[in-house]
MIDOSE-1310 file (N, C-alpha, C; in nm, 2 decimals, decimal comma, always signed):
residues 209
msyv	+0,17/+0,16/+1,38/+0,24/+0,21/+1,27/+0,16/+0,20/+1,15; +0,17/+0,30/+1,06/+0,09/+0,31/+0,94/+0,18/+0,26/+0,82; +0,12/+0,19/+0,73/+0,19/+0,14/+0,61/+0,12/+0,19/+0,49; +0,19/+0,23/+0,39/+0,13/+0,27/+0,26/+0,19/+0,18/+0,15
faft	+0,10/+0,12/+0,07/+0,14/+0,02/-0,03/+0,16/+0,10/-0,16; +0,27/+0,07/-0,23/+0,30/+0,15/-0,35/+0,21/+0,10/-0,47; +0,17/+0,20/-0,55/+0,10/+0,17/-0,67/+0,20/+0,17/-0,79; +0,15/+0,12/-0,90/+0,25/+0,11/-1,02/+0,21/+0,20/-1,13
gsks	+0,13/+0,30/-1,11/+0,09/+0,39/-1,22/+0,19/+0,50/-1,23; +0,15/+0,61/-1,30/+0,24/+0,73/-1,32/+0,21/+0,84/-1,23; +0,30/+0,93/-1,21/+0,27/+1,05/-1,13/+0,26/+1,17/-1,22; +0,19/+1,27/-1,17/+0,16/+1,39/-1,25/+0,24/+1,52/-1,19
tavs	+0,33/+1,50/-1,10/+0,40/+1,61/-1,05/+0,55/+1,60/-1,08; +0,62/+1,72/-1,08/+0,76/+1,72/-1,11/+0,85/+1,69/-1,00; +0,80/+1,71/-0,87/+0,88/+1,69/-0,75/+0,85/+1,56/-0,68; +0,95/+1,48/-0,65/+0,93/+1,36/-0,58/+1,06/+1,32/-0,51
lekd	+1,05/+1,22/-0,42/+1,16/+1,16/-0,35/+1,17/+1,01/-0,38; +1,29/+0,96/-0,41/+1,31/+0,82/-0,42/+1,37/+0,77/-0,29; +1,31/+0,66/-0,24/+1,35/+0,60/-0,12/+1,35/+0,45/-0,13; +1,43/+0,38/-0,05/+1,43/+0,23/-0,05/+1,30/+0,19/+0,02
adyv	+1,23/+0,09/-0,03/+1,11/+0,04/+0,03/+1,14/-0,02/+0,17; +1,05/-0,02/+0,26/+1,07/-0,09/+0,39/+1,03/-0,24/+0,39; +0,92/-0,26/+0,31/+0,86/-0,40/+0,32/+0,82/-0,45/+0,18; +0,81/-0,58/+0,17/+0,74/-0,64/+0,06/+0,61/-0,69/+0,12
smpl	+0,50/-0,67/+0,05/+0,37/-0,71/+0,11/+0,29/-0,80/+0,01; +0,21/-0,89/+0,06/+0,12/-0,97/-0,02/-0,02/-0,96/+0,04; -0,12/-0,92/-0,04/-0,26/-0,93/+0,01/-0,30/-1,07/+0,04; -0,36/-1,10/+0,15/-0,41/-1,23/+0,18/-0,56/-1,24/+0,21
siqs	-0,63/-1,32/+0,13/-0,77/-1,33/+0,15/-0,80/-1,47/+0,21; -0,88/-1,47/+0,32/-0,92/-1,59/+0,38/-1,07/-1,61/+0,36; -1,10/-1,74/+0,33/-1,24/-1,77/+0,32/-1,27/-1,91/+0,38; -1,39/-1,93/+0,42/-1,43/-2,06/+0,47/-1,54/-2,12/+0,39
nqrd	-1,54/-2,25/+0,36/-1,64/-2,32/+0,29/-1,74/-2,39/+0,37; -1,75/-2,35/+0,50/-1,86/-2,40/+0,58/-1,99/-2,35/+0,54; -2,09/-2,44/+0,54/-2,23/-2,41/+0,50/-2,30/-2,31/+0,59; -2,29/-2,33/+0,72/-2,35/-2,24/+0,81/-2,28/-2,10/+0,82
pdtr	-2,35/-1,99/+0,81/-2,29/-1,86/+0,82/-2,21/-1,84/+0,95; -2,27/-1,87/+1,06/-2,21/-1,85/+1,19/-2,08/-1,93/+1,20; -2,08/-2,05/+1,15/-1,96/-2,14/+1,15/-1,85/-2,08/+1,06; -1,90/-2,02/+0,94/-1,80/-1,96/+0,85/-1,73/-1,84/+0,92
faei	-1,81/-1,76/+0,99/-1,76/-1,64/+1,05/-1,66/-1,68/+1,16; -1,69/-1,78/+1,24/-1,61/-1,82/+1,35/-1,48/-1,88/+1,29; -1,49/-1,95/+1,18/-1,37/-2,02/+1,12/-1,27/-1,91/+1,06; -1,33/-1,81/+0,99/-1,25/-1,70/+0,94/-1,18/-1,63/+1,05
kqvq	-1,25/-1,60/+1,16/-1,19/-1,53/+1,27/-1,08/-1,61/+1,33; -1,10/-1,74/+1,34/-1,00/-1,83/+1,40/-0,87/-1,83/+1,31; -0,89/-1,84/+1,18/-0,77/-1,84/+1,09/-0,70/-1,70/+1,10; -0,77/-1,59/+1,11/-0,71/-1,46/+1,12/-0,63/-1,45/+1,25
nlii	-0,69/-1,49/+1,36/-0,62/-1,48/+1,49/-0,50/-1,57/+1,49; -0,51/-1,69/+1,42/-0,40/-1,78/+1,42/-0,28/-1,72/+1,34; -0,30/-1,66/+1,23/-0,20/-1,60/+1,15/-0,13/-1,49/+1,22; -0,22/-1,40/+1,28/-0,16/-1,29/+1,36/-0,07/-1,34/+1,48
akak	-0,12/-1,44/+1,55/-0,04/-1,49/+1,66/+0,09/-1,55/+1,61; +0,09/-1,63/+1,50/+0,21/-1,69/+1,45/+0,31/-1,58/+1,40; +0,26/-1,47/+1,35/+0,35/-1,36/+1,30/+0,42/-1,30/+1,41; +0,36/-1,29/+1,53/+0,43/-1,23/+1,65/+0,55/-1,31/+1,69
drdn	+0,56/-1,43/+1,65/+0,68/-1,51/+1,68/+0,79/-1,50/+1,58; +0,77/-1,42/+1,47/+0,86/-1,39/+1,37/+0,91/-1,25/+1,37; +1,04/-1,23/+1,36/+1,10/-1,10/+1,37/+1,08/-1,02/+1,24; +1,06/-1,09/+1,13/+1,06/-1,01/+1,00/+0,93/-1,03/+0,93
ifih	+0,82/-1,08/+1,00/+0,69/-1,09/+0,94/+0,59/-1,01/+1,02; +0,51/-0,92/+0,94/+0,42/-0,84/+1,01/+0,28/-0,85/+0,94; +0,18/-0,82/+1,02/+0,04/-0,83/+0,96/-0,02/-0,70/+0,97; -0,08/-0,66/+0,86/-0,16/-0,53/+0,85/-0,30/-0,57/+0,81
kgpi	-0,40/-0,54/+0,90/-0,54/-0,57/+0,87/-0,60/-0,49/+0,76; -0,68/-0,55/+0,68/-0,75/-0,48/+0,57/-0,90/-0,49/+0,58; -0,97/-0,47/+0,47/-1,12/-0,47/+0,48/-1,17/-0,61/+0,50; -1,29/-0,62/+0,57/-1,35/-0,75/+0,59/-1,49/-0,75/+0,53
slsp	-1,52/-0,86/+0,46/-1,65/-0,87/+0,40/-1,71/-1,01/+0,44; -1,82/-1,00/+0,51/-1,89/-1,12/+0,56/-2,03/-1,13/+0,50; -2,06/-1,25/+0,45/-2,19/-1,28/+0,39/-2,28/-1,34/+0,50; -2,40/-1,28/+0,52/-2,49/-1,34/+0,62/-2,58/-1,45/+0,56
qpms	-2,56/-1,47/+0,43/-2,65/-1,56/+0,36/-2,60/-1,71/+0,37; -2,69/-1,80/+0,39/-2,65/-1,94/+0,40/-2,63/-1,99/+0,25; -2,56/-2,10/+0,24/-2,53/-2,16/+0,11/-2,67/-2,21/+0,05; -2,68/-2,21/-0,08/-2,80/-2,27/-0,14/-2,76/-2,40/-0,21
klgs	-2,85/-2,49/-0,20/-2,82/-2,63/-0,26/-2,83/-2,62/-0,41; -2,74/-2,69/-0,48/-2,73/-2,69/-0,63/-2,76/-2,83/-0,68; -2,88/-2,89/-0,64/-2,92/-3,02/-0,71/-2,86/-3,14/-0,65; -2,76/-3,13/-0,57/-2,69/-3,25/-0,52/-2,67/-3,23/-0,37
issy	-2,69/-3,33/-0,29/-2,69/-3,31/-0,15/-2,55/-3,27/-0,10; -2,45/-3,30/-0,18/-2,31/-3,27/-0,14/-2,25/-3,15/-0,21; -2,33/-3,08/-0,29/-2,29/-2,97/-0,37/-2,35/-2,84/-0,32; -2,27/-2,74/-0,27/-2,33/-2,62/-0,22/-2,25/-2,50/-0,27
sysp	-2,31/-2,38/-0,28/-2,24/-2,26/-0,31/-2,31/-2,15/-0,24; -2,24/-2,04/-0,22/-2,30/-1,92/-0,16/-2,24/-1,80/-0,22; -2,31/-1,69/-0,22/-2,26/-1,56/-0,28/-2,33/-1,45/-0,21; -2,25/-1,34/-0,17/-2,11/-1,33/-0,19/-2,03/-1,42/-0,09
vsta	-1,91/-1,45/-0,12/-1,83/-1,53/-0,03/-1,79/-1,45/+0,09; -1,79/-1,52/+0,20/-1,74/-1,46/+0,33/-1,59/-1,46/+0,33; -1,53/-1,34/+0,34/-1,39/-1,33/+0,33/-1,33/-1,23/+0,44; -1,21/-1,25/+0,47/-1,14/-1,14/+0,55/-1,01/-1,12/+0,47
qfyv	-0,97/-1,00/+0,46/-0,85/-0,96/+0,38/-0,75/-0,88/+0,47; -0,63/-0,91/+0,46/-0,53/-0,83/+0,52/-0,40/-0,85/+0,45; -0,29/-0,79/+0,50/-0,16/-0,79/+0,43/-0,06/-0,86/+0,51; +0,02/-0,94/+0,45/+0,14/-1,00/+0,52/+0,26/-0,93/+0,46
lakl	+0,34/-0,88/+0,55/+0,46/-0,80/+0,51/+0,59/-0,86/+0,56; +0,69/-0,86/+0,48/+0,83/-0,91/+0,51/+0,92/-0,79/+0,50; +1,01/-0,77/+0,60/+1,10/-0,65/+0,60/+1,21/-0,67/+0,50; +1,23/-0,57/+0,42/+1,35/-0,56/+0,33/+1,47/-0,52/+0,41
gdks	+1,59/-0,57/+0,36/+1,71/-0,53/+0,43/+1,83/-0,55/+0,33; +1,95/-0,54/+0,39/+2,07/-0,55/+0,31/+2,08/-0,69/+0,25; +2,03/-0,79/+0,32/+2,05/-0,93/+0,27/+1,92/-0,99/+0,22; +1,82/-0,91/+0,19/+1,69/-0,96/+0,14/+1,64/-0,87/+0,03
dvyt	+1,59/-0,92/-0,07/+1,53/-0,85/-0,18/+1,38/-0,89/-0,19; +1,31/-0,85/-0,30/+1,17/-0,88/-0,31/+1,15/-1,03/-0,33; +1,24/-1,10/-0,39/+1,23/-1,24/-0,41/+1,24/-1,32/-0,28; +1,34/-1,29/-0,20/+1,36/-1,36/-0,08/+1,25/-1,33/+0,02
casr	+1,20/-1,20/+0,02/+1,09/-1,16/+0,10/+0,96/-1,24/+0,06; +0,93/-1,25/-0,07/+0,81/-1,32/-0,11/+0,82/-1,47/-0,07; +0,94/-1,52/-0,08/+0,96/-1,66/-0,04/+0,94/-1,68/+0,11; +0,99/-1,58/+0,18/+0,97/-1,59/+0,33/+0,82/-1,58/+0,37
irhf	+0,74/-1,50/+0,30/+0,60/-1,50/+0,33/+0,53/-1,63/+0,29; +0,57/-1,69/+0,18/+0,51/-1,82/+0,14/+0,55/-1,93/+0,24; +0,67/-1,93/+0,29/+0,72/-2,03/+0,39/+0,64/-2,01/+0,52; +0,62/-1,89/+0,56/+0,55/-1,86/+0,68/+0,41/-1,91/+0,67
lnsi	+0,34/-1,88/+0,56/+0,20/-1,93/+0,55/+0,19/-2,08/+0,54; +0,29/-2,14/+0,47/+0,29/-2,29/+0,45/+0,31/-2,36/+0,58; +0,37/-2,29/+0,68/+0,39/-2,35/+0,81/+0,27/-2,36/+0,90; +0,16/-2,29/+0,85/+0,04/-2,28/+0,93/-0,06/-2,39/+0,88
tlpg	-0,12/-2,47/+0,97/-0,22/-2,56/+0,94/-0,36/-2,50/+0,95; -0,43/-2,49/+0,84/-0,56/-2,42/+0,85/-0,67/-2,51/+0,90; -0,75/-2,46/+0,99/-0,86/-2,54/+1,05/-0,98/-2,56/+0,96; -1,06/-2,67/+0,98/-1,19/-2,69/+0,91/-1,18/-2,68/+0,76
ksey	-1,27/-2,60/+0,71/-1,28/-2,58/+0,56/-1,23/-2,45/+0,51; -1,14/-2,40/+0,58/-1,08/-2,26/+0,55/-0,97/-2,28/+0,44; -0,95/-2,17/+0,37/-0,84/-2,16/+0,27/-0,81/-2,02/+0,25; -0,69/-1,99/+0,19/-0,65/-1,86/+0,16/-0,60/-1,84/+0,02
algq	-0,60/-1,72/-0,03/-0,54/-1,69/-0,16/-0,45/-1,57/-0,15; -0,34/-1,57/-0,22/-0,25/-1,46/-0,21/-0,26/-1,37/-0,34; -0,25/-1,24/-0,32/-0,26/-1,14/-0,43/-0,12/-1,11/-0,48; -0,12/-1,00/-0,56/+0,01/-0,95/-0,62/+0,10/-0,89/-0,52
iqla	+0,23/-0,91/-0,54/+0,33/-0,85/-0,45/+0,33/-0,70/-0,47; +0,35/-0,63/-0,36/+0,36/-0,48/-0,36/+0,47/-0,44/-0,27; +0,54/-0,33/-0,30/+0,63/-0,27/-0,20/+0,55/-0,18/-0,11; +0,60/-0,16/+0,01/+0,54/-0,08/+0,11/+0,64/+0,00/+0,18
ianp	+0,60/+0,11/+0,24/+0,69/+0,20/+0,32/+0,61/+0,24/+0,44; +0,69/+0,25/+0,55/+0,62/+0,29/+0,68/+0,62/+0,44/+0,70; +0,51/+0,49/+0,74/+0,49/+0,63/+0,78/+0,55/+0,73/+0,67; +0,50/+0,73/+0,55/+0,55/+0,81/+0,45/+0,53/+0,96/+0,48
eqfr	+0,44/+0,99/+0,57/+0,42/+1,13/+0,61/+0,54/+1,20/+0,68; +0,63/+1,11/+0,72/+0,76/+1,17/+0,78/+0,84/+1,24/+0,68; +0,81/+1,22/+0,55/+0,89/+1,29/+0,44/+0,82/+1,41/+0,39; +0,71/+1,45/+0,45/+0,63/+1,56/+0,40/+0,72/+1,69/+0,40
hell	+0,79/+1,72/+0,51/+0,87/+1,84/+0,52/+0,97/+1,84/+0,41; +1,04/+1,73/+0,38/+1,14/+1,72/+0,28/+1,08/+1,75/+0,14; +0,96/+1,70/+0,12/+0,89/+1,72/-0,01/+0,85/+1,87/-0,03; +0,80/+1,93/+0,08/+0,76/+2,07/+0,07/+0,88/+2,16/+0,04
ekis	+1,00/+2,12/+0,10/+1,12/+2,20/+0,07/+1,16/+2,19/-0,07; +1,15/+2,07/-0,13/+1,18/+2,05/-0,27/+1,08/+2,12/-0,36; +0,96/+2,12/-0,32/+0,86/+2,19/-0,40/+0,89/+2,34/-0,40; +0,92/+2,39/-0,29/+0,96/+2,54/-0,28/+1,08/+2,57/-0,36
qdva	+1,18/+2,48/-0,36/+1,30/+2,51/-0,45/+1,26/+2,50/-0,59; +1,17/+2,41/-0,63/+1,13/+2,40/-0,77/+1,05/+2,52/-0,82; +0,97/+2,57/-0,73/+0,89/+2,70/-0,77/+0,99/+2,81/-0,79; +1,09/+2,83/-0,70/+1,19/+2,93/-0,71/+1,27/+2,92/-0,84
fvkq	+1,30/+2,79/-0,88/+1,38/+2,77/-1,00/+1,30/+2,80/-1,12; +1,17/+2,77/-1,12/+1,08/+2,80/-1,24/+1,06/+2,95/-1,25; +1,05/+3,02/-1,14/+1,03/+3,17/-1,15/+1,16/+3,23/-1,21; +1,28/+3,18/-1,17/+1,40/+3,23/-1,22/+1,42/+3,20/-1,37
amqt	+1,38/+3,08/-1,40/+1,39/+3,04/-1,54/+1,30/+3,12/-1,63; +1,18/+3,15/-1,58/+1,08/+3,23/-1,66/+1,11/+3,38/-1,65; +1,21/+3,42/-1,57/+1,25/+3,56/-1,56/+1,12/+3,64/-1,52; +1,06/+3,60/-1,41/+0,94/+3,67/-1,37/+0,94/+3,67/-1,21
sgtv	+0,88/+3,78/-1,16/+0,86/+3,79/-1,02/+0,71/+3,78/-0,98; +0,64/+3,72/-1,08/+0,50/+3,70/-1,06/+0,46/+3,61/-0,94; +0,33/+3,60/-0,91/+0,28/+3,52/-0,80/+0,26/+3,37/-0,85; +0,30/+3,28/-0,76/+0,28/+3,14/-0,79/+0,18/+3,09/-0,68
simg	+0,07/+3,03/-0,72/-0,02/+2,96/-0,63/-0,01/+2,81/-0,64; +0,00/+2,75/-0,52/+0,01/+2,60/-0,51/-0,11/+2,55/-0,44; -0,17/+2,45/-0,51/-0,29/+2,38/-0,46/-0,26/+2,24/-0,43; -0,32/+2,18/-0,33/-0,32/+2,04/-0,30/-0,21/+2,00/-0,20
leqp	-0,14/+2,09/-0,14/-0,03/+2,05/-0,05/-0,08/+1,98/+0,08; -0,21/+1,99/+0,10/-0,27/+1,92/+0,22/-0,30/+1,78/+0,19; -0,28/+1,73/+0,07/-0,31/+1,59/+0,03/-0,21/+1,50/+0,09; -0,24/+1,37/+0,11/-0,14/+1,28/+0,17/-0,02/+1,25/+0,08
vlvr	+0,08/+1,21/+0,14/+0,20/+1,17/+0,06/+0,17/+1,03/-0,01; +0,18/+1,03/-0,14/+0,15/+0,91/-0,22/+0,28/+0,83/-0,24; +0,27/+0,71/-0,27/+0,38/+0,62/-0,29/+0,37/+0,54/-0,42; +0,47/+0,55/-0,51/+0,47/+0,48/-0,64/+0,59/+0,39/-0,65
qvdd	+0,56/+0,27/-0,70/+0,67/+0,17/-0,71/+0,76/+0,21/-0,83; +0,89/+0,21/-0,81/+0,98/+0,25/-0,92/+1,04/+0,12/-0,98; +1,09/+0,03/-0,89/+1,15/-0,10/-0,94/+1,12/-0,20/-0,83; +1,20/-0,30/-0,82/+1,18/-0,41/-0,72/+1,23/-0,38/-0,58
qrve	+1,29/-0,26/-0,56/+1,33/-0,22/-0,43/+1,31/-0,08/-0,39; +1,28/+0,01/-0,48/+1,27/+0,15/-0,45/+1,13/+0,20/-0,49; +1,09/+0,30/-0,41/+0,96/+0,37/-0,43/+0,98/+0,52/-0,44; +0,88/+0,58/-0,50/+0,89/+0,73/-0,52/+0,77/+0,79/-0,44
lfin	+0,80/+0,89/-0,36/+0,71/+0,96/-0,28/+0,68/+1,10/-0,34; +0,55/+1,14/-0,34/+0,52/+1,27/-0,39/+0,38/+1,31/-0,34; +0,36/+1,44/-0,34/+0,23/+1,50/-0,31/+0,16/+1,54/-0,44; +0,04/+1,51/-0,46/-0,03/+1,54/-0,59/-0,08/+1,68/-0,59
ystt	+0,02/+1,78/-0,60/-0,02/+1,92/-0,60/-0,02/+1,98/-0,74; -0,07/+2,10/-0,76/-0,07/+2,17/-0,88/-0,04/+2,31/-0,86; +0,01/+2,38/-0,96/+0,05/+2,52/-0,95/-0,01/+2,61/-1,06; -0,03/+2,73/-1,03/-0,07/+2,83/-1,13/+0,03/+2,95/-1,11
mels	+0,07/+3,02/-1,22/+0,16/+3,13/-1,21/+0,10/+3,25/-1,28; +0,11/+3,36/-1,21/+0,07/+3,49/-1,26/+0,19/+3,57/-1,30; +0,22/+3,58/-1,43/+0,35/+3,64/-1,48/+0,35/+3,79/-1,46; +0,47/+3,84/-1,43/+0,49/+3,98/-1,41/+0,55/+4,04/-1,54
nkgi	+0,50/+4,15/-1,58/+0,56/+4,21/-1,70/+0,70/+4,27/-1,68; +0,73/+4,30/-1,55/+0,86/+4,35/-1,52/+0,97/+4,25/-1,52; +0,94/+4,12/-1,48/+1,04/+4,02/-1,48/+1,14/+4,04/-1,37; +1,25/+3,97/-1,37/+1,35/+3,98/-1,27/+1,47/+4,07/-1,33
esdk	+1,51/+4,17/-1,25/+1,62/+4,25/-1,29/+1,75/+4,18/-1,32; +1,81/+4,21/-1,43/+1,94/+4,14/-1,46/+2,06/+4,21/-1,39; +2,16/+4,12/-1,35/+2,28/+4,18/-1,29/+2,37/+4,24/-1,39; +2,35/+4,22/-1,52/+2,44/+4,28/-1,62/+2,41/+4,43/-1,63
k	+2,52/+4,50/-1,65/+2,51/+4,65/-1,66/+2,51/+4,68/-1,81
């Protein structure tokens, strides 16, 4: 299943659909403070597999894998035998999702994610950090046909309002369905299209005699 995480910016199109979000998501970054690179890699993988396995036992918690960044460089000593650092940090990032429903809102879902993660004992020198809460929706492309119908209706309305039978060209309809966060439960779906209109001098004939 594909998930799209909502952004919080503005949209540049007139046509959109508002839908209830399916999930609340939190970005999760895992890192290991082990000095040896191979040990760090193994520990990060161990934590990732542990979290994924634990999520399978929960009906309302899901894991969506994200980008992975692994540093092959060993830590460098900083003047003290017990003080080390390395750059860039070896990390793995993915998303933890909680399903929204009639009895759960963004706050209960965020709390559910925190309780789930707090129940996991991290091995070795691993740790995690949580990012900003986002709403997410599953398979937004399923709404493409509905959006295209609304865009077609909007073009017909504009032509009627402009009293023209000219040609309208629409660009960008092949772009993916985007998702914008509206509030703490709803998202707005749209295609980032643009239109150009060639006006006709004749216009649309009036029904009046």
